[in-house]
C-alpha positions as CSV (number, residue, x, y, z in Angstrom):
1,X,-43.5,4.1,5.4
2,X,-41.9,1.2,8.3
3,X,-38.4,0.8,7.7
4,X,-37.3,-2.9,8.6
5,X,-34.6,-3.6,11.4
6,X,-32.6,-4.8,8.2
7,X,-32.7,-1.4,6.6
8,X,-31.7,-0.1,9.7
9,X,-28.7,-2.2,10.2
10,X,-27.7,-1.4,6.7
11,X,-27.8,1.9,7.0
12,X,-26.2,2.3,10.4
13,X,-23.2,0.3,8.8
14,X,-23.0,3.2,6.3
15,X,-23.2,5.9,8.7
16,X,-20.8,3.8,11.0
17,X,-18.2,4.0,7.9
18,X,-19.0,7.1,7.4
19,X,-17.6,8.5,11.0
20,X,-14.7,6.1,10.5
21,X,-13.6,7.4,7.5
22,X,-14.1,11.3,8.5
23,X,-11.6,10.2,11.9
24,X,-8.9,10.2,9.3
25,X,-9.6,13.1,8.1
26,X,-11.5,12.5,4.6
27,X,-12.3,15.1,2.6
28,X,-16.5,15.3,1.4
29,X,-17.6,12.0,2.9
30,X,-21.0,11.4,2.1
31,X,-23.4,8.4,1.7
32,X,-25.6,7.6,-1.4
33,X,-28.7,5.6,-0.9
34,X,-29.1,3.5,-4.1
35,X,-32.0,1.0,-3.1
36,X,-34.9,2.6,-5.2
37,X,-32.4,2.8,-8.3
38,X,-30.1,-0.1,-8.9
39,X,-29.2,-3.5,-7.3
40,X,-25.7,-3.4,-7.0
41,X,-25.9,-2.2,-3.5
42,X,-28.4,-0.8,-1.1
43,X,-25.6,2.2,0.0
44,X,-22.1,3.8,-1.7
45,X,-19.7,6.1,1.1
46,X,-17.9,8.1,-0.9
47,X,-14.6,9.9,0.4
48,X,-11.4,11.3,-1.0
49,X,-8.0,11.9,0.5
50,X,-5.3,14.8,-0.2
51,X,-2.2,12.3,-0.4
52,X,-1.8,8.7,-1.5
53,X,-0.8,8.2,2.5
54,X,-4.0,9.4,3.6
55,X,-6.3,7.2,1.1
56,X,-3.8,4.2,2.0
57,X,-4.6,5.3,5.6
58,X,-8.8,5.5,5.2
59,X,-8.4,2.3,3.5
60,X,-6.7,0.4,6.2
61,X,-8.5,2.2,8.7
62,X,-12.0,0.7,7.0
63,X,-10.2,-2.8,7.0
64,X,-9.9,-2.4,10.4
65,X,-13.5,-1.8,11.8
66,X,-14.5,-4.6,9.6
67,X,-12.0,-7.1,12.1
68,X,-13.3,-5.0,14.7
69,X,-17.0,-5.1,13.9
70,X,-16.8,-8.7,12.4
71,X,-18.5,-7.3,9.4
72,X,-17.8,-9.3,6.2
73,X,-15.9,-7.9,3.3
74,X,-16.9,-9.2,0.0
75,X,-14.1,-8.0,-2.6
76,X,-11.6,-5.1,-1.9
77,X,-9.3,-3.4,-4.5
78,X,-6.9,-1.5,-2.9
79,X,-4.5,-0.3,-6.1
80,X,-2.7,2.5,-4.4
81,X,-1.6,4.1,-7.5
82,X,-4.9,3.9,-8.8
83,X,-6.5,6.6,-7.1
84,X,-9.0,4.8,-6.3
85,X,-9.7,1.9,-3.2
86,X,-12.9,-0.2,-3.2
87,X,-14.2,-2.0,-0.1
88,X,-17.1,-4.3,-1.1
89,X,-19.4,-4.8,1.8
90,X,-22.2,-6.5,-0.3
91,X,-24.9,-4.1,0.1
92,X,-22.7,-1.2,1.1
93,X,-19.5,-0.5,-1.1
94,X,-17.0,2.1,0.2
95,X,-15.2,4.3,-2.8
96,X,-11.8,6.5,-1.9
97,X,-11.1,8.5,-4.0
98,X,-7.7,10.5,-4.9
99,X,-9.0,14.6,-5.5
100,X,-8.4,13.7,-9.2
101,X,-9.9,10.3,-9.6
102,X,-13.0,12.1,-7.8
103,X,-13.2,14.7,-10.1
104,X,-12.8,12.5,-13.2
105,X,-15.2,9.7,-12.3
106,X,-17.5,12.1,-10.6
107,X,-20.0,9.7,-9.0
108,X,-21.9,11.9,-7.4
109,X,-23.1,13.0,-11.5
110,X,-23.1,9.5,-12.4
111,X,-25.0,8.8,-9.4
112,X,-27.3,12.0,-9.2
113,X,-30.7,9.9,-8.8
114,X,-29.3,8.5,-5.6
115,X,-30.9,10.1,-2.3
116,X,-27.8,11.9,-0.1
117,X,-28.0,10.4,3.4
118,X,-28.2,13.4,6.0
119,X,-26.8,11.8,9.0
120,X,-27.8,13.0,12.5
121,X,-25.2,14.8,15.0
122,X,-26.5,12.0,17.6
123,X,-27.6,8.7,16.3
124,X,-28.1,5.4,17.8
125,X,-26.5,3.1,15.6
126,X,-27.5,-0.6,15.1
127,X,-25.0,-3.6,15.2
128,X,-23.9,-3.8,11.4
129,X,-23.9,-7.6,10.2
């Protein structure tokens, strides 16, 4: 099956976001491909932080990336006290959890039909839109 440039660009956006959260030492950062099972979005980027300070730093780094790369944000929820921060980029939704909230909501199990995106060590990324 041939992959369109648009699909590659959206996937690359998710991969770029994953790389950014990993720079902030996010825990268990992963990408779930929802395209075959949901119309909500194409990808989830899931990650956790050890502390509220780290969770906030991950969130701020993703916001910074969106400004630098001119990636439009549809919605963001940053109630730090909740332990679950969300940034919605229309086709990619980023979920940043405390470990407690990640275990409680168990998104990996909830979306178990989603395919986990394998990220090659060296990848040429297309510019996100």
